[in-house]
N, C-alpha and C positions, 0 to 999 in steps of 0.2 A: 504494500500500500504506500502511495506517495505521501510526502510530507504535507502537501496542499490538501489532500483528501483527509488526512488525519486531523489537521487543524479545522477543516470545514465540519467534520463530524463532531468534534468537541464543542465548537461554537453552537451548532444546532442543538446538541445535548444540553448545553448551559441554558440556552433560551427556552427550550422545551421544559426543562426542570423548573426554571424560575417561574414560568407562567403557570405550570401545574401546581407548584407549591402555593402560589399566591402570596399575599402579605397578610399574615395572621398575627394576632396579639402575642407579645412576648410572654413566656411563662406557661404556654399551653401544653408543653410536653411533659410526659413522665420520663423516667430514666435520664434526667438532665445531666447526670454524672458522665454520660457518654460525650458531652460537649467539652469536658475538661481534658486537656491534652496530656498525653503520657510521654514521659521521657525528658530528661534534662537537655539533651541536645536539641530535640524538637522545640521545646519551650524557649530555649535560648535564641533560636532563629525565628521567634515570633510565630511559630506553628506553620511556617511556609515550607511544608515538608512533602507535598504531593509528589515531588520528583526525587526524593531521597531513594537511593538504590542500594541493594545488597545489605540491608539493615533489618535485623529480626524485629525491631520495634515498629517497623512499618505494618506489622500485623494489626496494630491499633489505628492505622491511618489508611495507607494505600496498599492493599494486599499484593499488588504487582511488585512493590518494592522489596519484598522478602526474597525474590528470586535470586539464587546464587549460581555462580559459574565455577569458581575456584574453591572457595571456602566450603567445607563440608558441614560444619556444625557451629551454631551460634546460640548464646544464652544471654539474656538481659534481665536485670532487676532494677526496679525504679521505685523511689519513695518521694511522695509529694506532701509537704506540710501545708495543706490547703486552708481555707477560711474557717473561722468559728470552731476551731479544734478538730475539723474533719481531716482524716488522713486517707490518702490514696496510695495503695500499694499495687504494683503490677509486676508480672513476670512473664517471660516469653522464651521459647526455645524453637529453633528451626534446624532442619536437617535436609541437605541436598542429596537426593537420590539420583545418581548418575543415569542419564537417559530418560528420566521420568519427570522430575521437577523438585521443587522445594516444598516441604510440608512444615507447618508451624503450629504451635499451640500457644495460646495467650490467656492470661487471667488477670482481671482487675477487681480489687475490692476497694470500696469507697464508703466511709461511714464514721460514726462516732458512738461511743458507749457512755452509759451512766448519765443520760439526760434526765434532769429532775422531772418527775411526773406529778401533775396536779390531779390526784385521784381522790375520790371520796372513800375513805377506809370503812365507812359504815355500810356502804352499798357493796363493796367488794374488798373485804379485809385481806384476802389471800394474795392480792397483787402487790408487786414491789413498788417502792417509792421512786424508782428510776426505770428507764427503758432505753433500748438500743435502736439505732438506725443503721442499716447496712445494705449497700447495693453491690451486686456481683455481676460480672460479665465473663463468661467462659467461652472461648472461641477456638476454632480450628481453621487454618488457611492453607490454600494450595496455590502455587504460582510456578510459572515456567516461561522460559524464553521461547516463543513460537518462531522467532527469527533471531538473527544475531543482535538485532537492535530493539525488538519489540517484546516486552514482557506483559503477560496478563495474569490476573490473580482474582481469587474469590475467597470470601470468609463466611463461615456460618457461625452464629453466636447464640448463646442462651443467656438471657438477662433475667435477673431476679432482684426485686426490691422488697426489703423487709423493714417494717416500722412496728416496733413493739411485738405483738403477736400476730400481726397481719402480714401476709406475703402475697405478692403478685408476680407473675412471670410473663415473658414474651420471648419469641424467637425472631431472628432477623438475619440479614445477609449484607455483605459489602462486596462490591466489584471494583476493579481498578485496572488501569493500563499505564504503561510507562514506555516511552519511545526515546531512544538515544539517537540524536541527530549526528553528533560527532564533532562538529566544529566547536572548539573551546568547551568540550564536554557538554554541549547544549542538550538539554533534555526537556521534554514536555510530557505531561501526564494528566490523568483525570481519575477521579474516584467518586463513587456513590455509596454512602454509608447509611446503615440503620434502616433498611427497608424491611419492614416486618409487621408483626401483629401488635395490637395495642396492649397497654398495661391497664388492668381492670381491677378496681377496688369496689366491692359491693356491686352496684348497678351502673357505676360510672367508669367509662373507659376513656383513656387519652392516649394519643399516639406517641411513639418514641421519636427522637429528634433526627428526622431524615436530613442528610447533608450531602450537597454536591460540591465538588471543588475541581477546578482546572488550574494547573500550574506550569511554570517554566523556570528553568535555572541554567546558569552558565558559569564557567570558570575562566575569567579573564586572565588569571595568573595560574599556571600549572607547571611547576618545575619540581625537581627533587628537593630544593631548599624551601620553597614556599608555595602555598596554594591559596587562592581567594575564590570564594563562591558566593554568588548572590542569587536569591530565589524570590519569586512572587507567585502567590496563589490568589485566585478569585474564588470566594466561598459563598455559597447560598444555603442557608439553613431555613427550615420550614417556617420559623417564626421571626426571621430577621430579613431585612433588605440585604442585598449582596454587599460583602465587605472584602477587604484586601489584607492579606498577610504578607509582610515583607521581612526577609531575613538575610543576614550576611554571615559568612564564616571565613576566618583567616587562619591558616595552619602554617606552623614553622617546623621544618625538618620532620614532618609527619609525627611530631611528638607533642606539640602544644597547640591548642586551638582556642581562638577567641571568637565570641559570637554576639550578635545583637539582632533585635527584631522589633517590629512594631505592627499593630493591627489598626488599619485605617477604616473609618466608617463603622467601627464596632461599638460606638456609643453615641448618644445624642440623636437617636433615630426617631423621627416623627411618625406616628400612626397616620395613615391616609385618612382624609376626611375630617381631621381634627386640627386644622391649622390655627385655630384660635388660641391654643395653648402652646407652651414652650416645648421643645423636644424633651423626650423622656430618655434618661440614661438606661440603656439596656445592659450595660456591664461597666465595671470600674477597671477592667483590665486593658492595658494598652501596650506599654513598652516592656522589653525584657533584655537582659544581658546574661552572658554565661561564658563558660570555658571548659576545657577538658585536657586531660593528660593521656597520651597514647603510648603504649609500650608493646614491642614485639619481641618475644623471647622464644627462640627455637620452635617457631611454628605456632606459638600461643599468642594470640592477639588480645591485649587487655586495654580497656579504655574506661576512664572514670570521668564523668561529666557533672557539672553543676550549673544551675540556672536560677536567676533571681528575676521575679516578675513584680513590677511596681503596681500598686493599687492606689487609686485616688483617695479612698476613704478608709477602707478596711486594711487589715494587716497584710503586709507584703508576703509574697509566697516564695518558698525555697524548694527546689527540686534537686534530687541526687539520683544518679544512674550508674550502674556498673555493667559493662558490656564485655563478654568473653567470646573468643572465637578459636576454633581449632582447625588447622589445615588438614 
């Protein structure tokens, strides 16, 4: 398939998905934890990660990005000290089966324990004075290079939300593509995430956060001594207008990495038809910075990453990731 046809297809997909989603009020989705990015490297680049390639943590973003050629096995662990005492933990593992493709497993937990409960002990004295909130997403992905330059991937996921003694579940899938153009390591990609069933509590059902993204990245500097990469994603979520993730990464001697990113049009969005009032802040997240240390020891690839995300009002966010690879 030619580059022109690929770009044309992705533009048509973006327009189609944007129109089909429509503009709906913020906060309509269940399983909103799926909107919180996984991985310190990804967060440090402002979540402009649709075109990241050969990384097991792409199991949480673009499944085509997990496809491997040389490396046989990858493992990643991630910790996110999120808002209001909520902790996000994630783990993923991928294995490249020669001649077949790359298989990956991923797990996300997101929640907080010991929340004070305002209960009436006279009506139900057996219940505790606190309760827990926990979200879980377990997923399996498959990807492969269908040509030397084009990788395709798919993810199936099981989603669970538990609040106190109530539990609701859903199933969903992601699909993605990644195309290597070649000039300055130019890549373009597209992903569609969280297409699946609703989360239902009692008689009320709400959809999970369907997301479509199209991205591009280039490496204007690519030598043994230093590498520089810039990336831009256009993202459309079900309950937001389209916004843009921008990220940059600079590597020195393939050992030290510095990263920065920003999300444009991700806050201050106005609901259509309500121009009489001021824009509503849809999120307080905007800029991020981070870095990483990369070590290669006799075929063992080790990377430790950190990211800091600034919040306008709430507590700033810290993420840590450990990435291991075996040749």
